[in-house]
C-alpha positions as CSV (number, residue, x, y, z in Angstrom):
1,X,-34.0,-0.6,-73.6
2,X,-35.3,-1.5,-70.5
3,X,-34.6,-0.7,-67.0
4,X,-34.3,-3.6,-64.6
5,X,-34.1,-2.7,-61.1
6,X,-32.1,-5.5,-58.7
7,X,-33.2,-5.0,-55.3
8,X,-30.4,-6.2,-52.8
9,X,-31.5,-7.7,-49.8
10,X,-29.1,-7.7,-46.7
11,X,-30.2,-10.6,-44.1
12,X,-28.4,-9.3,-40.7
13,X,-29.1,-9.5,-36.8
14,X,-31.3,-6.8,-35.6
15,X,-30.5,-5.5,-32.2
16,X,-33.9,-4.2,-31.2
17,X,-36.8,-4.2,-32.7
18,X,-36.4,0.1,-33.0
19,X,-34.0,-0.9,-35.8
20,X,-36.2,-2.1,-38.4
21,X,-37.5,1.7,-38.5
22,X,-34.4,3.1,-39.0
23,X,-31.4,2.7,-41.4
24,X,-29.7,-0.5,-41.2
25,X,-27.6,-0.2,-38.4
26,X,-23.8,-0.2,-39.2
27,X,-24.4,-1.0,-43.2
28,X,-26.1,1.4,-46.2
29,X,-27.5,-0.6,-49.2
30,X,-27.4,1.1,-52.5
31,X,-29.8,0.0,-55.3
32,X,-27.7,-0.8,-58.6
33,X,-29.1,-0.4,-61.7
34,X,-28.0,-2.1,-64.9
35,X,-29.0,-1.4,-68.6
36,X,-30.1,-3.6,-71.3
37,X,-31.5,-6.8,-72.4
38,X,-30.3,-9.0,-69.7
39,X,-28.2,-8.2,-66.7
40,X,-24.7,-8.0,-67.2
41,X,-23.4,-6.6,-64.1
42,X,-24.4,-6.4,-60.9
43,X,-23.0,-4.2,-58.2
44,X,-23.2,-4.7,-54.2
45,X,-22.0,-1.7,-52.6
46,X,-22.0,-2.2,-48.5
47,X,-20.7,0.7,-46.6
48,X,-20.6,1.2,-42.9
49,X,-22.5,3.8,-41.2
50,X,-21.3,6.6,-39.0
51,X,-22.0,5.2,-35.5
52,X,-22.2,7.7,-32.7
53,X,-21.0,4.8,-30.0
54,X,-17.7,3.9,-32.0
55,X,-17.1,7.5,-33.0
56,X,-17.3,9.0,-29.1
57,X,-15.6,6.1,-27.7
58,X,-12.7,6.8,-30.0
59,X,-12.9,10.6,-28.8
60,X,-12.6,9.5,-25.5
61,X,-9.8,7.1,-25.9
62,X,-7.7,9.7,-27.9
63,X,-8.5,12.9,-26.1
64,X,-8.6,11.5,-22.3
65,X,-7.2,8.1,-22.2
66,X,-4.3,8.7,-24.2
67,X,-3.3,11.5,-22.0
68,X,-3.4,9.8,-18.4
69,X,-1.9,6.2,-19.6
70,X,-0.6,4.3,-22.3
71,X,-2.4,1.3,-21.7
72,X,-6.5,0.7,-21.3
73,X,-8.3,-2.4,-20.8
74,X,-11.9,-3.0,-22.9
75,X,-14.0,-5.5,-21.3
76,X,-17.3,-6.5,-22.7
77,X,-20.1,-8.7,-21.8
78,X,-23.7,-9.6,-23.2
79,X,-26.7,-11.7,-22.5
80,X,-27.1,-13.6,-26.2
81,X,-25.0,-14.0,-29.4
82,X,-26.9,-11.2,-31.6
83,X,-25.6,-8.7,-29.0
84,X,-22.2,-9.8,-29.1
85,X,-21.7,-9.4,-32.6
86,X,-23.4,-5.7,-32.4
87,X,-20.8,-5.0,-29.6
88,X,-17.9,-6.6,-32.0
89,X,-18.7,-4.2,-35.1
90,X,-18.3,-1.1,-32.0
91,X,-14.9,-2.7,-31.2
92,X,-13.8,-3.1,-34.8
93,X,-14.8,0.5,-35.5
94,X,-13.2,2.1,-32.9
95,X,-10.2,0.2,-33.4
96,X,-9.5,0.7,-36.7
97,X,-9.8,4.5,-35.7
98,X,-7.6,4.6,-32.4
99,X,-4.9,3.3,-34.3
100,X,-1.2,3.4,-32.5
101,X,-2.8,6.3,-30.0
102,X,-3.0,4.4,-27.4
103,X,-2.5,0.3,-26.3
104,X,-5.8,-1.6,-25.9
105,X,-6.3,-5.0,-23.9
106,X,-9.6,-6.7,-24.9
107,X,-11.0,-9.1,-22.4
108,X,-14.7,-11.4,-22.4
109,X,-16.6,-11.0,-19.2
110,X,-14.3,-13.7,-17.6
111,X,-11.3,-11.4,-16.6
112,X,-8.0,-12.5,-15.1
113,X,-6.0,-10.9,-12.9
114,X,-3.3,-9.0,-14.1
115,X,0.1,-7.6,-12.3
116,X,-1.4,-4.7,-11.4
117,X,-5.0,-3.4,-10.6
118,X,-7.0,-1.7,-13.5
119,X,-7.2,2.3,-13.3
120,X,-8.2,3.0,-17.0
121,X,-11.4,1.1,-18.1
122,X,-13.9,0.6,-20.9
123,X,-17.1,-2.0,-20.4
124,X,-19.2,-2.4,-23.3
125,X,-22.5,-4.4,-22.0
126,X,-25.9,-4.6,-23.2
127,X,-28.1,-4.9,-19.5
128,X,-27.3,-4.5,-15.7
129,X,-26.9,-8.0,-15.9
130,X,-23.9,-7.9,-18.0
131,X,-22.5,-5.0,-15.9
132,X,-22.6,-7.8,-13.0
133,X,-21.2,-10.6,-15.0
134,X,-18.0,-8.3,-15.1
135,X,-18.3,-6.7,-11.3
136,X,-18.4,-9.9,-9.6
137,X,-17.3,-11.0,-6.3
138,X,-14.3,-12.5,-7.9
139,X,-13.5,-9.9,-9.9
140,X,-13.5,-7.1,-7.7
141,X,-9.9,-7.4,-6.2
142,X,-8.8,-6.9,-10.2
143,X,-10.1,-3.0,-10.1
144,X,-8.9,0.5,-8.8
145,X,-12.0,2.0,-8.2
146,X,-10.4,5.3,-7.5
147,X,-9.7,4.8,-11.5
148,X,-11.7,6.0,-14.5
149,X,-14.4,4.1,-16.1
150,X,-16.4,4.0,-19.3
151,X,-19.8,2.2,-19.7
152,X,-21.4,1.6,-23.2
153,X,-24.8,0.5,-23.1
154,X,-25.2,-0.8,-26.7
155,X,-28.8,-1.8,-26.4
156,X,-32.1,0.3,-28.0
157,X,-34.5,-0.1,-25.3
158,X,-36.4,3.0,-24.4
159,X,-36.6,1.8,-20.6
160,X,-32.8,2.1,-20.1
161,X,-32.9,4.3,-17.3
162,X,-33.6,1.3,-14.7
163,X,-30.3,-0.2,-15.9
164,X,-28.4,3.0,-15.6
165,X,-29.6,3.8,-12.0
166,X,-28.7,0.1,-10.8
167,X,-25.5,0.3,-12.8
168,X,-24.7,4.0,-11.0
169,X,-25.8,2.7,-7.3
170,X,-23.2,-0.3,-7.7
171,X,-20.7,2.0,-8.4
172,X,-21.2,4.1,-5.7
173,X,-21.5,1.3,-3.1
174,X,-18.0,0.4,-4.8
175,X,-16.9,4.1,-3.8
176,X,-16.6,4.2,-7.9
177,X,-17.0,8.3,-8.8
178,X,-15.6,9.0,-12.1
179,X,-17.7,6.7,-14.0
180,X,-19.8,7.8,-17.1
181,X,-22.5,5.8,-19.2
182,X,-22.8,6.1,-23.0
183,X,-25.9,4.7,-24.3
184,X,-28.0,5.2,-27.7
185,X,-30.6,8.2,-27.7
186,X,-33.7,5.8,-28.0
187,X,-35.7,8.5,-29.5
188,X,-32.6,9.4,-32.1
189,X,-30.2,6.3,-33.0
190,X,-27.9,9.1,-34.7
191,X,-27.0,10.8,-30.9
192,X,-25.9,9.5,-28.0
193,X,-26.3,10.3,-24.0
194,X,-23.6,10.3,-21.6
195,X,-25.1,9.8,-18.0
196,X,-23.2,9.9,-14.7
197,X,-24.2,11.0,-11.2
198,X,-23.0,13.7,-8.6
199,X,-23.2,12.1,-5.1
200,X,-22.8,15.6,-3.6
201,X,-24.9,18.6,-4.6
202,X,-26.7,21.3,-3.1
203,X,-29.9,19.4,-3.0
204,X,-28.7,16.2,-1.7
205,X,-26.0,14.3,0.1
206,X,-24.5,11.1,-0.9
207,X,-27.5,10.2,-3.2
208,X,-27.3,8.6,-6.7
209,X,-29.7,10.7,-8.9
210,X,-28.5,9.8,-12.4
211,X,-28.4,12.7,-14.8
212,X,-27.6,12.7,-18.1
213,X,-24.5,14.9,-18.6
214,X,-24.4,15.9,-22.2
215,X,-26.3,14.8,-25.4
216,X,-24.0,14.1,-28.7
217,X,-24.5,13.7,-32.6
218,X,-22.5,13.4,-35.3
219,X,-22.6,17.4,-35.5
220,X,-21.7,18.2,-32.4
221,X,-19.1,15.2,-31.7
222,X,-16.6,17.5,-31.0
223,X,-17.3,20.1,-29.0
224,X,-15.7,20.8,-25.9
225,X,-16.5,18.1,-22.8
226,X,-14.8,17.4,-19.8
227,X,-16.2,13.9,-19.7
228,X,-15.1,13.0,-16.0
229,X,-15.5,16.3,-13.9
230,X,-14.6,16.5,-10.6
231,X,-17.3,15.2,-8.3
232,X,-16.0,15.5,-4.8
233,X,-14.0,18.6,-5.0
234,X,-16.8,20.6,-3.2
235,X,-18.9,18.2,-0.7
236,X,-21.6,20.9,-0.4
237,X,-21.8,21.5,2.9
238,X,-22.4,17.7,3.1
239,X,-21.1,15.7,6.4
240,X,-18.4,13.6,6.7
241,X,-17.7,11.2,10.1
242,X,-14.2,11.2,10.9
243,X,-12.9,9.0,13.5
244,X,-10.5,10.3,16.4
245,X,-9.4,10.4,19.9
246,X,-8.0,13.4,22.3
247,X,-4.4,12.7,21.9
248,X,-2.2,15.6,22.1
249,X,-0.3,17.2,20.1
250,X,-2.2,15.4,17.5
251,X,-5.6,16.0,18.3
252,X,-7.6,17.8,20.9
253,X,-11.4,18.0,21.2
254,X,-12.8,20.7,22.6
255,X,-16.8,20.6,23.3
256,X,-18.6,24.0,22.9
257,X,-21.2,24.8,25.5
258,X,-23.4,27.3,24.1
259,X,-23.1,26.3,20.5
260,X,-23.1,22.5,21.3
261,X,-20.1,22.3,19.0
262,X,-16.8,20.9,18.8
263,X,-13.3,22.5,18.2
264,X,-10.5,20.6,17.1
265,X,-7.1,21.8,18.0
266,X,-3.8,20.3,17.9
267,X,-1.6,20.2,14.4
268,X,-4.2,17.5,12.9
269,X,-7.1,19.0,14.7
270,X,-6.3,22.4,12.5
271,X,-5.0,20.0,9.4
272,X,-8.9,18.6,9.8
273,X,-10.4,21.9,10.1
274,X,-9.0,23.4,7.2
275,X,-9.6,20.4,5.1
276,X,-13.0,20.9,5.8
277,X,-13.0,24.7,5.2
278,X,-11.6,24.2,1.9
279,X,-13.5,21.0,0.7
280,X,-17.0,22.6,2.2
281,X,-18.1,19.7,4.2
282,X,-19.1,19.4,7.8
283,X,-17.3,17.6,10.6
284,X,-18.8,14.7,12.6
285,X,-16.8,12.8,15.1
286,X,-16.9,9.7,16.5
287,X,-14.6,7.9,19.1
288,X,-13.6,4.9,20.7
289,X,-13.1,3.4,24.0
290,X,-10.1,1.0,22.2
291,X,-8.4,4.1,21.1
292,X,-6.4,3.4,17.6
293,X,-7.5,-0.3,18.0
294,X,-6.0,-3.1,15.8
295,X,-6.6,-3.9,12.0
296,X,-7.3,-7.8,12.1
297,X,-10.1,-8.1,9.3
298,X,-13.7,-8.7,10.7
299,X,-12.3,-9.0,14.0
300,X,-10.7,-5.1,13.7
301,X,-11.4,-3.2,17.1
302,X,-11.2,0.8,18.0
303,X,-11.0,3.2,15.3
304,X,-9.5,0.8,12.9
305,X,-12.7,-1.7,13.0
306,X,-14.8,1.3,12.9
307,X,-12.9,2.5,9.4
308,X,-13.0,-1.1,8.3
309,X,-16.8,-1.6,9.0
310,X,-17.5,1.9,7.0
311,X,-18.8,3.7,10.1
312,X,-16.6,6.2,9.5
313,X,-15.5,7.5,6.3
314,X,-11.8,8.5,7.9
315,X,-9.5,8.6,10.7
316,X,-7.1,11.1,11.6
317,X,-5.2,11.5,15.2
318,X,-1.8,10.0,15.1
319,X,-2.1,7.1,12.8
320,X,1.0,6.1,10.6
321,X,1.0,4.4,7.2
322,X,1.9,1.2,6.9
323,X,2.0,-1.7,4.3
324,X,0.0,-3.9,6.7
325,X,-2.8,-1.5,6.0
326,X,-2.9,-1.5,2.1
327,X,-4.8,-4.8,2.2
328,X,-7.7,-3.6,4.2
329,X,-7.7,0.1,3.7
330,X,-5.9,3.1,2.3
331,X,-4.6,6.3,3.2
332,X,-3.4,9.9,1.8
333,X,0.1,10.8,1.7
334,X,1.8,11.5,4.6
335,X,2.2,14.6,5.2
336,X,4.8,14.6,8.6
337,X,7.3,12.4,9.2
338,X,8.7,12.1,12.6
339,X,11.3,9.5,14.5
340,X,9.7,6.6,16.6
341,X,12.0,6.2,19.5
342,X,11.8,5.1,23.1
343,X,10.9,6.4,26.4
344,X,13.3,4.5,28.8
345,X,13.5,5.0,32.8
346,X,17.2,7.0,33.8
347,X,20.0,5.0,34.5
348,X,23.5,3.8,33.2
349,X,23.4,3.6,28.9
350,X,23.8,0.7,27.4
351,X,27.5,0.4,26.4
352,X,28.7,-0.7,22.9
353,X,30.1,-3.9,23.7
354,X,26.4,-5.0,25.6
355,X,24.6,-3.9,22.4
356,X,26.2,-6.5,20.5
357,X,24.5,-9.1,23.1
358,X,21.3,-7.4,22.6
359,X,19.9,-9.0,19.7
360,X,20.0,-12.4,21.2
361,X,18.0,-13.2,24.4
362,X,20.0,-14.9,27.2
363,X,18.0,-18.2,26.7
364,X,19.3,-17.9,23.2
365,X,23.0,-17.6,24.1
366,X,22.9,-20.5,26.3
367,X,21.9,-22.1,23.8
368,X,24.4,-21.4,21.2
369,X,27.0,-22.2,24.0
370,X,25.7,-25.7,24.7
371,X,25.7,-26.2,20.6
372,X,29.5,-25.0,20.6
373,X,30.0,-27.2,23.9
374,X,28.5,-30.3,22.3
375,X,30.9,-29.6,18.9
376,X,34.0,-29.4,20.9
377,X,33.1,-32.7,22.9
378,X,32.0,-34.5,19.3
379,X,35.8,-33.6,18.0
380,X,37.5,-34.0,21.1
381,X,36.0,-37.9,21.1
382,X,36.8,-37.9,17.1
383,X,40.6,-37.7,18.5
384,X,40.2,-41.0,19.9
385,X,38.7,-43.0,17.1
386,X,40.6,-45.1,14.5
387,X,41.9,-43.0,11.7
388,X,39.9,-44.6,9.1
389,X,36.7,-43.2,11.2
390,X,37.5,-40.2,11.9
391,X,38.7,-39.6,8.2
392,X,34.7,-41.0,7.5
393,X,33.2,-38.1,10.1
394,X,35.4,-35.1,9.7
395,X,36.8,-35.6,5.9
396,X,40.2,-36.6,4.5
397,X,43.2,-34.1,5.6
398,X,41.1,-32.5,8.1
399,X,43.7,-31.9,10.6
400,X,42.4,-28.3,12.1
401,X,38.6,-29.1,13.2
402,X,38.8,-26.8,16.0
403,X,39.9,-23.8,13.8
404,X,37.4,-25.3,10.7
405,X,34.6,-25.0,13.3
406,X,35.2,-21.4,14.2
407,X,36.1,-19.9,10.8
408,X,32.8,-21.5,9.3
409,X,31.0,-20.0,12.0
410,X,32.3,-16.5,11.0
411,X,31.7,-17.1,7.5
412,X,35.0,-18.1,6.6
413,X,36.4,-20.9,4.4
414,X,36.9,-24.5,4.8
415,X,40.0,-26.0,3.8
416,X,40.2,-28.9,2.4
417,X,36.4,-29.4,2.0
418,X,35.4,-33.1,2.7
419,X,34.5,-36.1,-0.2
420,X,32.3,-38.1,1.7
421,X,28.8,-37.5,1.8
422,X,28.6,-37.9,5.6
423,X,31.4,-35.8,6.2
424,X,29.8,-32.9,3.6
425,X,26.4,-33.4,5.3
426,X,27.7,-32.6,8.7
427,X,29.7,-29.3,7.5
428,X,26.5,-28.4,5.5
429,X,24.0,-28.7,8.4
430,X,26.9,-26.8,10.7
431,X,26.9,-24.0,7.8
432,X,23.0,-23.5,8.1
433,X,23.2,-23.5,11.4
434,X,25.7,-20.7,11.3
435,X,23.9,-18.7,8.8
436,X,20.4,-18.6,11.0
437,X,22.2,-17.5,13.9
438,X,24.2,-15.0,12.0
439,X,20.7,-13.5,10.6
440,X,19.4,-13.0,13.8
441,X,22.2,-11.5,15.5
442,X,22.7,-8.8,12.7
443,X,20.8,-5.7,13.4
444,X,20.2,-4.5,9.9
445,X,18.4,-7.7,8.7
446,X,16.4,-7.6,12.1
447,X,15.3,-4.5,10.9
448,X,14.4,-5.8,7.4
449,X,12.5,-8.8,8.9
450,X,10.2,-6.6,11.3
451,X,7.1,-5.8,9.8
452,X,5.7,-3.2,12.1
453,X,1.8,-2.2,12.4
454,X,1.8,1.2,13.7
455,X,-1.0,2.2,16.2
456,X,-0.7,5.4,17.3
457,X,2.2,5.7,19.4
458,X,2.7,1.9,19.5
459,X,3.5,-0.7,17.2
460,X,3.2,-4.7,17.3
461,X,5.7,-6.5,14.9
462,X,5.5,-10.4,13.4
463,X,4.9,-13.0,16.1
464,X,9.1,-13.2,16.8
465,X,8.9,-10.2,18.2
466,X,5.2,-9.5,19.2
467,X,6.3,-10.8,22.7
468,X,8.2,-7.7,23.3
469,X,5.6,-5.1,22.8
470,X,1.9,-4.5,24.2
471,X,-0.8,-2.4,22.8
472,X,-2.2,0.0,25.7
473,X,-4.9,2.8,25.6
474,X,-4.1,6.1,25.3
475,X,-4.8,6.8,29.2
476,X,-2.7,3.9,30.3
477,X,-0.1,5.6,28.0
478,X,0.3,8.4,29.7
479,X,0.3,6.4,33.2
480,X,3.3,4.6,31.9
481,X,5.0,7.9,30.4
482,X,5.3,9.0,33.9
483,X,6.8,5.4,35.0
484,X,9.8,6.0,32.8
485,X,10.6,8.8,35.5
486,X,11.2,6.2,37.9
487,X,14.7,4.1,37.6
488,X,13.5,0.9,38.8
489,X,10.6,0.5,35.9
490,X,11.4,-2.3,33.9
491,X,10.4,-1.2,30.4
492,X,10.3,1.4,27.8
493,X,7.4,3.3,26.0
494,X,7.4,4.1,22.3
495,X,7.0,7.5,21.7
496,X,7.2,9.7,18.4
497,X,10.0,12.7,18.2
498,X,6.6,15.2,18.2
499,X,5.2,13.6,21.4
500,X,8.3,13.9,23.0
501,X,8.8,17.6,22.1
502,X,5.3,17.9,23.7
503,X,6.1,16.4,27.1
504,X,9.5,18.3,27.2
505,X,7.1,21.5,26.4
506,X,4.5,20.7,28.9
507,X,6.4,18.8,31.9
508,X,9.4,21.7,31.8
509,X,10.2,20.4,35.2
510,X,10.2,16.3,34.5
511,X,13.2,14.9,33.0
512,X,12.3,12.6,30.2
513,X,15.0,10.0,29.3
514,X,14.7,9.1,25.5
515,X,17.0,6.5,23.9
516,X,19.6,8.0,21.5
517,X,19.0,5.2,19.1
518,X,15.7,5.4,16.8
519,X,13.6,2.5,15.7
520,X,11.9,3.9,12.5
521,X,10.5,6.1,10.3
522,X,6.9,7.1,11.9
523,X,4.6,8.8,8.9
524,X,2.0,10.1,9.9
525,X,-1.4,10.2,7.7
526,X,-5.1,9.9,7.2
527,X,-6.5,6.2,7.2
528,X,-9.4,5.9,4.5
529,X,-11.4,3.3,3.6
530,X,-10.1,1.2,1.1
531,X,-10.7,2.8,-2.5
532,X,-11.7,5.9,-0.9
533,X,-13.0,8.7,-3.1
534,X,-11.5,11.1,-0.5
535,X,-7.9,10.3,-1.1
536,X,-7.5,12.3,-4.5
537,X,-9.6,15.8,-2.7
538,X,-7.6,15.1,0.8
539,X,-3.8,14.9,-1.3
540,X,-4.3,17.4,-3.5
541,X,-5.0,19.8,-0.2
542,X,-2.4,17.8,1.8
543,X,-0.3,18.9,-0.9
544,X,-0.5,22.2,-0.7
545,X,-0.5,22.5,2.8
546,X,2.9,20.5,3.1
547,X,4.3,22.7,0.4
548,X,3.9,25.8,1.6
549,X,5.0,25.1,5.0
550,X,1.9,25.2,6.8
551,X,2.0,22.0,8.3
552,X,5.6,22.9,10.1
553,X,3.7,26.0,11.3
554,X,0.8,24.2,12.6
555,X,2.9,21.7,14.3
556,X,5.0,24.2,16.2
557,X,2.0,26.3,17.2
558,X,0.5,23.5,19.0
559,X,3.8,23.3,20.8
560,X,4.8,26.1,21.8
561,X,2.2,27.3,24.2
562,X,5.0,28.3,26.5
563,X,7.2,31.3,25.6
564,X,11.0,30.7,25.6
565,X,11.4,26.6,25.3
566,X,14.2,27.0,23.2
567,X,15.1,23.3,24.7
568,X,12.1,21.9,22.9
569,X,12.4,23.8,19.7
570,X,15.8,22.4,19.4
571,X,14.8,18.6,19.9
572,X,12.1,19.1,17.2
573,X,14.0,20.4,14.8
574,X,16.7,17.8,15.4
575,X,13.9,15.2,14.7
576,X,13.0,16.7,11.8
577,X,16.4,16.4,10.5
578,X,16.7,12.7,11.0
579,X,17.3,11.6,7.4
580,X,20.6,13.7,6.9
581,X,23.5,11.0,7.1
582,X,25.8,10.7,10.2
583,X,29.4,9.8,9.9
584,X,30.5,7.3,12.0
585,X,32.7,7.7,15.2
586,X,34.7,6.1,17.8
587,X,32.0,5.7,20.3
588,X,29.7,3.5,17.7
589,X,32.6,1.4,17.0
590,X,33.9,0.5,20.6
591,X,32.1,-2.9,20.9
592,X,33.8,-3.7,17.5
593,X,36.6,-2.6,18.9
594,X,36.6,-4.4,22.3
595,X,36.0,-8.0,20.5
596,X,39.2,-7.1,18.5
597,X,41.2,-6.7,21.4
598,X,40.2,-9.6,22.9
599,X,40.4,-12.0,19.9
600,X,44.2,-10.3,19.2
601,X,44.7,-11.0,22.8
602,X,43.6,-14.9,22.5
603,X,45.8,-14.7,19.3
604,X,48.9,-13.7,21.5
605,X,48.5,-16.4,24.1
606,X,48.2,-19.0,21.6
607,X,51.3,-17.7,19.4
608,X,53.3,-17.6,22.7
609,X,52.3,-21.0,23.6
610,X,53.5,-22.5,20.3
611,X,56.4,-20.5,20.7
612,X,57.0,-22.4,24.6
613,X,56.1,-25.7,23.1
614,X,59.9,-25.9,21.6
615,X,60.9,-26.3,25.3
616,X,57.9,-28.1,27.1
617,X,56.7,-31.2,25.9
618,X,53.3,-31.0,27.8
619,X,52.5,-27.9,25.8
620,X,53.2,-29.6,22.8
621,X,51.3,-32.8,23.0
622,X,48.1,-29.8,24.3
623,X,49.3,-28.0,20.8
624,X,49.2,-31.6,18.7
625,X,46.0,-32.5,20.6
626,X,44.3,-29.1,19.4
627,X,45.7,-29.4,15.8
C-alpha cells in the first residue's frame, strides 16, 4: 500500500495582498487522499466560505429594508475586473439567502432614471472613486437623500479611513444622514466594521467625524443593532438659522434689550420656539428687505433665495405649500389651512349676472363679438351666391346655417354634417374656436389651469393671468390693506382667513370688506432645502402639535388679545370649516336663470314672428331668408 497525496491547486484572482495569508476567500480546499498502487479517484471539493459582508447585508435586507419597503436598488461599481468578480460573489451570496423576502434591482454604475426617486439603496464599491461614479452630477436627481443608504466597501486595504471619511463628507454635503458603510476589518477578515457619522453631538455641530458604530463577526451576527439610528432627533444645543420676517399674526420678532436675544411671537413664532425646545437647537434668524421674495432658481430673491442658496436652514412666517417649490425646495407637512380670499373696497357687490362676464376681459368680449358679426356677414353673403357654390361652402342640405352656428358654439350637434372637405374644414375651425372660448369662460377650468406660486399673502400665476397680480413687500402690503377702505380704490388685496381675522381684531373700529368667494386653499408649512434632513424630525413634532390641538390653540392665542371679540372668533371658526360642502341656492343660480329667461324671450319672439308670417308676406320672406 502506498499513500498518494494529491495537492489540488486553485487559481483565483486575489482582491488584495492580505488575502494570500488568509484562507482562500470564498473558497475552501480539501486535500483528497487515494489508496492503492495507482490513483483511481480524485475528488475536488470546493465549498463556499462564510463571508461576513454578504451575511450582514442579508440581515440588513431582511430585518430592516423588507420592513420599510418591498423594493430595494443595489448598485455596484469597481475600478478593475478583479474587484468586479469579488463583488459578484458577494451579490450571489446574499441573493441566495434573501430569496423572496424583498424585491431587488441590480444596477451598474451607469444608473438610469426610474419612475420615482430611489429611497432604499445599497451601494457596493471598492473605493471612493467607485462611489463617485454612482453619485455624480448626472445621477443625483435619481436619488432621494432623505432615504436609507447602505454602502459596502469591498477592498481589504488597511487605509480605508480616508475613503470612508470622503464618502461620508460627500453624504453630509448632500444632506444624506441615514447612511452606514460596511467594510472588512483589515486585522481580521472574519469580521466587518460598521461606520457612520453623527453630525450633531455634545462635542461638535455639523461636522463629519466617522466612527466605528459596531463590529460584527460570525458569533455576533445576530446581536441586536439599530442600523440606522436617529441622528437628528437631538441637536445638542447647536444652532439652526431660520429665515423669517415680522408679519403678524404669523410671526413677531421681539428683541430683548437686556439679554440681547429675541422672543418669537405669533402662532408660528410660538411653534418655532417649541420646536427648538423639543429638538434642542438654538435659533438664529435672518431677515430680508425683499421679505418672502420670489423663487426662480439662481435668480431667487428674498427669503426664498436665501433658502435656495443655503444661507438659512429653513424659512417660516406665512409660507405656503406649492407644487412649484418641489423642484427646488422641500417642505414639512402643512400644519394649518386657511382660505385665501380678497380684501376689497366697499361698494355694491357684483351681481350673479355680472359674474358670468368676469372670466373674459372687455377686449376679449369685443373680439368675440367681431368674430360672430363676421360669421353672420359670411352667411348672409352666401345667400346670394349660386346654389352649387353655397353647397360647396356650407355643405349640402345645410338649410339652417344661423342655427348651426349658435348650436356649435354652445356645444350642440350639427345636422346634417357636410360631405365636402372645404365645408368640413370650416366646421372644424369653428368648433376649435368655440372650444377655446368655452374653456376660458369656464371658472372651474380656469381654476384648474391656474398654477399659483404662493409668496406670503400674495401669489402670481402663469403668464396668462400674471398681469392681474403684483407682488409687494410686507410694508407696502400693510399700506394697501388700508387703501381698501377707500371706495374709490381700484383693486383688491389677497389675504388669508387668519390675516383677515387679525385685522378685524386689531382694528375693530374699521370696516374691512372681504369677498364672499374664496380663491383657493392656503396650506401653511415650513420651507426647507431640497432633501433636507430636518423634514423628518420637524414632521414628527408638527404632527404631535396638530393632533393634540396645540396649533389651533396657538392661533387663537395670537389673535384674541382683546376680550369679548366674538366676531373675530366666529369668522375664524367659519374660515376653518370651509371644507364643508355648501348646498346651492337660488342666489348662486341667478345669472343662469337670467340668461334662461333672455333666451326664452328670444324664442317666444321668433315663435310669434313665425305665426305672424302666415299673414305678412314681408315677415315670411325674412324668416325664409334666415332659414
